[in-house]
Phi, psi and omega in degrees: 000123178297128176227169183247140176211173171246139176285120184269315183198179172242131174231110182056233181271018182238148168260127183259114183259150171258115176253178178296333179268358186128202178270146188216131177269125166243142182298139171303330174301337185253026183233153176299150185294326191270009185292143179221168179298142176087354173290139169269125187240156169252119182226164185215132186043239182256026181238129172275117180289313187198158169262123182271093187289325181296314186291322178299315175296319170307308176306308185292325174290329176295313179292318179305313175304317178295323186293311182292327175297320192287329174276359185067023174264072180277145181277000000 
């Protein structure tokens, strides 16, 4: 079954995903070459099927807005 996760980090030959159920290791060989930390991905079993660029951008923008509010940089 396909699931959604966020790339947390890289450890050796593995991509570490943050899922709803905790952390999961996927072999780097089973991930797109352009994958990076913070990206939202769709995975199934031990394969990352695709990067969700729209959701990744949405989350980055939300985090940026929150950080700017903390710093008092309101638009």
